[in-house]
N, C-alpha and C positions, 0 to 999 in steps of 0.2 A: 504494500499499500504506499510506503514511503517513496518507492520508485515512481509510482503512478503520480503522486503529488508533484514530484520533481519534474516529470514530463509535462504535467499540466501547466506548471509555471513557465516552462520553456516555450510551450505552444502558445500560451496566452500572450507572452511578451512578443511573440512573432505575429500576433494578430491573425492567427489561422494559417500561418505558412507551414505548420506541421514540421517543425525542425526535427531531424533524427535525434534519437537519444544519444547522449555522450557515451562513447564506448561501443555503440552499435553502428559500426561503419556500414554504409550502404555499398557493400563490396560487389563488384561485377567481375566475374571470372572471364579472363581474356578468351577470345574465340580460339579454339584449337584448330590445328591444320585439318583440312578436309571437312570441317563443319559446314562451310558455306556452300549451299546447293547451287548458288549462282555461278560458281567457278566453272570456267569452260567457255561456252558460247555466250557472247554478250547479249543481254536482254535488249530488245528494241527500245524500250523506254530509256534505259541507260545510255544507249547509243545516241538517241535524240538529245537527251540532256547534256551529254558530253560535248556534242557538236555546238550546242547553244552556250555552253559554259567555257568554250575554248578561249584561252587567254587568261582565265582566272588563275590567280596564284594560290588559291586556297585548295588544299588537297582534300579529297573526300574522306570521310571517316570510314573505318573498317566495319564490316557487318557485325551485328551483335552476336553473342554466343548462342548456342542452340536452345538453352532453356529460356533465355530472354526472348528469343524469337517465338518460342511456343507460347509464352505468356502474352506477348504482343498480339500475335495473330488470333489467339483464342479470345482475348478481350475484344478485338476489332470485329471478328466474324460472328461470334455467338454471345458476346456481351457478358462474360464472366471470366474469372481466372481459371486455369486448369486444375483438375483434381489430382490427388496423389496417384490414383490409378492411371490417369491419362499421362502423367509424367513417366511412369514406369513403362507404359506401352510405347510411348514416343522414344524413349531411350533404348528400347529393345530393337527398334528398327535400325537398319544400316545408316551410318552417319551421312552418307551421300544421298540417301533417299528420304530421310525422315521429314525434312521440311516440305517436300512435295506431297508426301503421304498425309502429313498433318493438314496441309492446305485443303486437299480434296476431301478429307474426312469432315473438316469443319464446314466446308461449303455444302456438304450433304446433310449436315446436322439440322434437326428441326428448329433449333433455337436461332438459326440464321434468319428465319423469317421474323422472329420476335425482335432481334437486334436491329434489323434494317427497316422494320415497321416504325421503330422509334426515329430513325433517320428521316423517313418520309413524313412522319407526323410533325417533326420540326419544320421541314421544308413546306408542307402544305398548311401549316398552322392549324393542325387538327385538334379540335376540342370536343371531348365527349359530352360536355354540357351544352353544346350548341345544337341547333335543330338538326336531327339526323346524324349527329356526331358519333353516337355509339356504333351505328351500323356502318358509318363511313370508315371508322377505325378498323372494324372487323373486315370490311371489304379490302382495304389496303393490305392487311395482314394476309388475307386469302390470296390476293394478287401476287404478293412476294412469295408465298408458299407454293403457289402453282406455277411460278416462274413466268408470269404474264409479261410479255414485252412492254417496256416502258411506254412506247408510243401508243400502244393499244390502251393502256391504262389511262393515259392522259386524254385520249379521244373520248373515252367513256365518261371521264369526269367532266369534260367540257360540254358534251352533248346531252347528258342525261336530263330527263324530266320525270316527274313522278312524285310519289308520296314519300315523305320522310320515313326512313327506316325500312320501307317496303322496297324502294329502289335505293340501295345504299350509296351509289355513286352521286346521287343528288345532294348528298351532304356537302360536297365541295361548293356548289352554288348557294345552298342555304346558309353556309358558314358566314357569308357576307350579305345575307338577306336578299339575294338575287338582285342586288343593286347594280345597274349597268356600269356606273362610274367606278364603283369599288371593284367590280369584277375585271374591268379593263386594266386597272393598275395591278391587281393581284395576278391575273393571268400573265401579263407581260413580265413582271418581276420574278414570279415563281418558276415559270417554265422557260423563260428566255434570258433571265438575268438582266433585263432592261428596266430601268426605273423611269417609266414614262408617266407615272401618276402626277408628277410635278406639273405636267403640261395640261392638267385639267383646268386650271385657272388662268394660265398664261403660257406663252411659248417658253420652253425649257431654257433657263438662263445659261446652263453649262453644257447643253447637248443639242443635237440636231432636231429633236422632236418638237413639233409645233402643236398648238392647241387643236387644230383641225385633225392632226394625226390621232390624238387621243380620242376625240369624239368619233372618228371613223372606226376605231377599235371598239369603243363602247357600244356602237350601234349593233354589233353582233349580239349583244345581250339586251337590246332595247325592247324586244317583244316578249321577253321572259317575265313572268309574274310569279310572285310568291302569293299563294292563296291559303287562307285559313278558314275552314268551315266553321261557322259560328255555332253549329249544333253539336258536331262530333269533335270539334277542336282539332281536326285533322289538318296537317300542313302539307302542302305539295307545291310543285312548280308546273307551269304549263305555258303555252305560247298564245299570244293574242295577235290580232290582225294589225293593230297599231303599235308603233314604236314610241317610247318615251324619250328617245334621244333626238333632239332637234338641233338644227344649225341655222343661223348662228346661235351661240349660247344666250341664255336669258340675260337681258340687260345690255346686249350688244345690238345696236340697230333697232328697227321697228319690230314690234311684236308680230305684225302681220307677215313679216318677211321670214319668219322661222318655219322651216320645212323639215320633214323627216330626214335624218342624216343617213346617207348611203354608207353601208358597211364597207370599210376599206382596210386592207392589211398593209400597214406602213413599213413593214420590215422586208428588206430585199432578200430574195432567195439566191443561192449560188447559181450563176448563169453559165451554161456550157452547152455547146451543140452536141457534144458526145456525152454518153453516160459515164460518169466517173467510176473508177475501179471499185471504190468502196460501195457504191450503189449497185454495181453489177454483182458483187458478192452478197449484198443484202437480198437482191432478187433471187439469187440461187438458194439462199437459206429459206426464204419465204416459199419458193417453189417446192422445196423438199418438205417443209412443214405442211404445205397444202396437200401434197401427195399422201402424207400420213393421215391427214384428216379424211381425205376421200376414201382411203382404204378402210379406215375405221367406220366411216359412214355406211359403206356398203355392207359391212358385217353386222352392224347394230345401229340402224338408222335412228330409232327413237331415242337412243341414248346420246345422240350427237346433235340434238337440236340447237343447243347453245353454240356449238362450234359453227353450225350453219348460220345462225343469226349474227355471230361475231364477224362473219365475212360478208354480211349483206350489203355493207357500204361500198363494196367494190363490184361494179356491174360485170366486169370480165370474170372475176372469181365466182360470182353467183351463177353466171351462165355455165361455167365449167362444172360446178357442183351439180346443177340441175341436170346437165347432160349425163354426168356419171351416174347419178342416182336413178334417172329415168331408165337407164339400161338394166337396172336390177328390178324394176317394176314396183318400187316402194315409195315413189314420190308422193302419192296420195296420202299414205300413212304419215309420212314426214310432215306434209303440209298441215294435217290435222293437229299434230303435236305442236307445230310452230304457232298455229292459230291459238291453241290453248295457252301456250306460254305467253304470247303477246297480250292476251286478255288478262292473264294472271299478273303480268307486270304492271297493270294498272291503267287502263283506258286514258292515257294522256298523250296529247299531240307532241310528237318529237320536234326538236328544234333544228330546222334545216340550216339556219344561220350559224348556230353554234357547232353543228356537225361540219359545216364548211370551214369554220375557224379552226376546229380540231385538226382537220386535214392539212391546213396551211401551216399550223404551228409544228406539227409532227412530220412535215415533209422532210425527207432525207436531205434535201438541198437547203433546208433552213439551218444554217450553221449555228445560229444562236441556241437552238433547241438542244442539239447534241453537246455543244461545248458547255452549256450551262450545267447539265447533269454531270458531265465528266468532271468539271471543275469542283462541284459540290462533293462528289465521291472522293476525289483526290484530296480535298481539304479534310474530309472526315478520316481518311486513312493515314495521311502524311502529317497533318497538323496545320497546313496553310495551303491556300489555293494558288493557282496560276494567276487568278484575278482575286483581289482581296479589297473589299468584301466580296463574297462569292456571288452576290446578286446585283453586281454593279458593273456590267460590261458597257464600256463607253470609250470614246476616243481619248478621253482624259484619264482613263484607268485601264491601260492596255495590259495584256497578259505578260508576265515576266518571261515566259518561254512559249511563245505562240506556236512554234513548229511542233513542240512536244504535245501541246494542247490539241492541235489539229490532228496529230497522229492518233491520239487517244479517242478523239471524237469520231474519226473515220473508222477506227476499229470497233467502237461502240455501235455505230450504225451497221457496219458490215456483219457484226455478230448478231443482228436481229434485235437491237436495242435491249439486250439481255443484261440485267444487273450483275448476275453472278459471273458472267464472262468478263465483264469490266473489272469487277473486284479481283478475280483471279489474275488478270493481266497485271494489275497494279501490285498485288502482294507478292507476286513471284519475281519482281524486279529487285535488283540490289539496292536501288534507291529507297524502297520501302524498308529494307532490312538493315539500313545503315544505323550506326550508333549515334548518340548525342556528341556534340563537341564540347569538351570541358577543358579547363586549365588554360583558357585564353581570354582575351579581353572581349567586352560586350560587342564592340563593333565588328570584330572578326566573326564572332559566333552568329550574329544576326545576318551577316553577309553570307555565311556558309549555309544557314538555314533557308535564306531567300533563294539561293541557287540550288537548293535541294542536295547539297553536298554533305549535309548532316541533318539528322532528324530532330525537329523541334521537340521540346518537352511538352507532353500532353497529359493532362489529368483525366482520369476516367470520367465519363459523363455520369450524372447522378444515378441513372438506372443501373449502369454497369457497376458502379461503386457499391451500390446497395446489394446487388446480386452477388458480387464478389465477396462481400462480408458474409453473406448467407452461406456461400459455398465454403469459404475458408473456415467458418465456424460450424460446419456440418449441420446446418439448420433447415435444409430442404426436407429433412425427415426428423422425427423425434430422435434424440440422442441420449435420453435418460430412461432408465427402467421405470416401470409403473410403480407409483407409490414412493419413489425416492426423493421427490421434490414437493412434498405436501406443504402448502403454505396457508397460513391463517390470516385473514384480514377482517376488519370490522367495517360493515357497510351501513350507510344510512338508508332507512326504509320508512315509507309512509304506509301505515296500516289503517284500514277502515275501522272507525269506532262503531260499536254495536248501538243501534238506535234505542234499545231498552236499557242500556247499561253504559257506564263509563269505562267498562273493561273492553279489551280488544276481543273481537269476535273469535269464537273457538276455532273456526276454520282458518282464520289468519294466524292464530297461535300454532296450529298444526303445520301451516306452511313455513313459519319461522323455524320450527324445530327441524323440519326436513332440510332447511337451508344449512343449519349448523352441521349436519352430517355430511354435507358435500355430495349428496346422492342425486339431488334434483334441483333445477333452478326454481326459485320461488316466484310465484305469480300472484301477488296480493291484488285483490279486486280494486281497481282504480289507483293502485299504488305504483311506486317507481320500481323498476326491475332490480332483482338481485340475481347475479349470475353465479351459479355453482355447478361446475362440471364434474362428471364422474372421474375419479382418479384414473389417470393414464389415458383418458379419451379426448382431452382437449386438443383440437387441431385449430390453430389460429393462423390467419393469413400473414400477420406480421408480429405484433405483440398483443394479440387479442386475448380471447378467453376471459377468465375472471378478472384479470388485472389490466384489461385493455385500455380502460379509460385513462390511466396514468401515462400511457405511452403512445397516444394517438398521433404524435408527430412522426411516427415511423410506420403506422398501420398501412398495409397494402392489401386490398382485396382484389383478387384476380378476376378479370373479365373472361367470361366464356364466349369466345368469338362465334363458335358454332351456334350457340343458343341465340345470340344476337341476330345472326343472319337467318335463323329459322323462324324467328318471330316476325311475322309479316304485317299483321293487321294493326297493331298499336305500338306505341313507344315501349320498348322492352322494359319489363319491370326489373327493379334492382335484384330481387331474389332469383330471377330467372337467368340473369346474365352473369352473376357472380358465383365463383366457386368458394363456398363458405362451409364452415362446419355447422352441424345441426344446432349446437349451442349458440353459435354466433348469430344465426338467423333468428333463433328464439329471443335472444337478447335484443336484437334490433326491433322485433315486433313488439316486445314489451315496452321498449323505450318510447314507442309511439302512443302508448296509452295516456289518456288525458283524464284527470280527476273529474268525477261526475259532480255537477252542480248540486248543492244542498247536502252533500255528504261530508261528514266530519272525519278528519284523519288525525292520527297520533304518530309522532316521530319516534322511531326506535332504531337502535344500532344492533345489527344482527351479525353474529359471528359466522364467517363463511370460510370453509376449508376447501382448497382445490389443489389439483396436481399441476404444478407450474412447470409444464413440459412443452414449451412452444414449438410449433412447426411453422416455418416461414414459407412464403411463396415468392414468386418472381415479381419484380417491379416493372417488368417489361409489358405486362398486360393489365396494369391497373388503369383506372379512370385517369384521364389526362386532360389538361395539366393538373397536377396535384394541388391541394390547398396551399395557400401562401406559406404556412408555417411547417409544411411537411418536409421530410428529409430530402425529397427530390428537388423541391423548389429551393431549399436552403443551399443545396449544392449546384444550383445554376440552371435548373429547368426553367424555361421562359414561360410567360403567360400565353404566348402564341396569339396575341390579340392584334398586334400591329405588324405591318410589313417592315422588313429589315430588322426585326427583333431576334437576337441570337442568344445562345446560352452565355451566362456570365461565369467565367472560369476564375474570377478573382477570389482569393481567400478572404474569409471573414471570421470574426470572433464567434458568430453563431455556428459556423461549421465546426470550429474547434470544440466548442462546448457540446455540440450535439454528438460528435463522434467520440468524445471522451466520456460523456455521461449518459448517452442514450442507451436504451435497452438492447438495441440491435447489436452494438459492440459488446455490451455486457454479456448477452447470451452467447455470442460467438466466442467470447473468451473462456467461458465456463467449460469444464471438461465433463462430458457425458460418459456413462458407464458403457454405452454401446460404441464408443469411438475407439479406434486403434491405439490412440495415445494412452488410454486409461490403464491398459495392462502394463504398459511400459513404465507407468508411474507407481502403481500400487499392486502390481501382480506379484507372483512368487519370486520372479527374478527382475526387479526393477532395472531399467537402463535409462538413466536420465540423459545421457549423451545422445542416445538414439531418439529419445523423445524431443529433445531440442532440435535435432536435425529434421525431424518430422514436422515440427512447427514451421521451420523455415521453408520447407518444401511446400507445405500446405498453403502458407500465406504469401510467401515471396517468390515461389517457383525457382528456387535455387538451393544449392548446398550451403550449409553454414560453414564458416571458417573455424579453425581451431580456437581462435580467441572468442568468437561468438558462442561456441559450444560451452566453453568454460564459464563465460559470463552468464549464459542461460542456466547452467547448473546452479550457479550461485543464487540466481533469482528464485529458482524452484525451492532451494533449501531455505531461503530467507522468508518464505511465506508462512502464514499461520499453519498451513498444512501443505503437503506436497501438491495437492490439487489446486489450492489457492495460489501457490507459487507459480505453477504452470499457467494458470489463468492470467496472472500478472505478466508473464512473458508474452503470451498471445496478445494481450491488451496493448503492450508496448509495440509489437510488430504491426498491429492494426492501426496504430496512431503515428507510424513513421511515414515519411515521404515516399519511401520505396514501395509501400503498399498501394497507394492511391495514384501514383504516377506510372504511366506506361513506359516500360524500359526501351 
């Protein structure tokens, strides 16, 4: 405990900078020969960067060692640190193959969709408390999971009409109230990295965009309306005959001169008489994909209606599909299913204008579209973009390495706008695998990072930090045996007074007695809830269960994406979309009870005993953005309200206090009887040195040095008990820079 206090003082003096503990050097093992899988043929990204960095006197840093690479790529691809089992598996692979094997395994991991849904949620300013936001988030996750091409996803977001939550894609339009002016700025800045919104009121002062350009773009959304049914409270979007976007703007010229604005796309597409090589490759990829769809359609036509509808915007492709299916004699059956599906999707007129806009924006010749996404993914994986800020492409903010950016954009298009293909291309480069530059002056370091000759320091984003603490502390599952952590607390409770007596009603007394046994939750009529879970059965999403109220700053209740998408008629109910324990659901229901008028209550304190054995869930699937005081927001998650709002990575005192004193860190530090470390500490043959090494592998993904092992043993022995001492050691590691910063 003395050591914890010392660290607290150091951290607080650093205002959240999380300085490493004196004596706990953040050691990095030098890369061994043969570890770097990039040795041999030069990666094309590295070739392009080397050409553009020609003449630089700064030497690139060496690749990080194998374990540092495993930690980095695991954090970036699936949003958490690797487990001990994954480290063992990784090191068992041949040194020349392990990086490539790890990359492919992580790309195929189910958590890839979770981690990169967070990326899209930031980019799209996705808010689950907005109209249709819950289904929108689930749709994006489903799109990433199904490896939907990015251009297809964007076209769906731009063109969709329908009922909130029934048509999940419509959440993008509803997020800004289907306002044409707002949507013009959002669409341009989000999907092309062009800040045209400034031209709404006047010609852009620093760029080429005129006010008329903005109104021409807004006109694509001019016929879209947000409708709210006054009786059912149903919200949906549809198209009207008249546009709300008129030119000239209100207040300019005579009112009688204002006419409907003609939709115009002010962004130039790449002009060429010949089809560029990267588009030829895209066509080949799409042709192959189409052949697979046709083959599947002829085998099981009714199961492929969605595939047919997805291609309906291309007349040539539609004709090809019809011809192929006609030959099998099943076109009539397919047509019936298509008709049913069209009706089920909600009898709303599609937006021809926004469909056209979607095609223009996602056109392979629209360089803004591909470069924007590539720049954002590059910044997410490397630490800074070719263009910074990532959503500000302009003549006054040109890319630092335009040829490398164009190469990546071409490859992204040629690969069928596939996110995984782009991520794979970046993480297999030596540029991604380079170490940080240390031991030099600030100017040299910044210059090296700007040239991508060294990797910038990156702190884990809040969701990744949260999940990494859960993984490091073995909290995705219970780690204590039943009945080993019985805790007693006193809870305030309001009980109904008997009408004929000043005594508490007998039924209420019986309830109170049950509560003290810890066998059932108390449900006093009209009173406030008392939560008492059965020993060993409490499953909490974060720090829930009987003691959840004291730790709500870290509570995370998982969203069930499948349930959200399955719920079509109404707004998904909280209980239907969250993965919660039975006890937690009951506690929520009881908390909604309101005292009955005319009924007298008496205040009592009830003794509650429960098994304090928490089981945490992932922060990747919780409602977003989190409340302002929540762990995720404290560590930088944005409100996603305004364009150009990014995560805040600056350290604060609140961060330091939360990670030092929060229950998440406390529970991760504690040692459970079901953990491997337990037997090393209190087993028949204790091995403190091995236990210290295990802590370093679990939390920092590296081997402990001899000095660190000796210091770790001293900390274990200095605790009130061996288990308390080991908890102190793990707490120290969780609070050091090395844990929360990506190697």
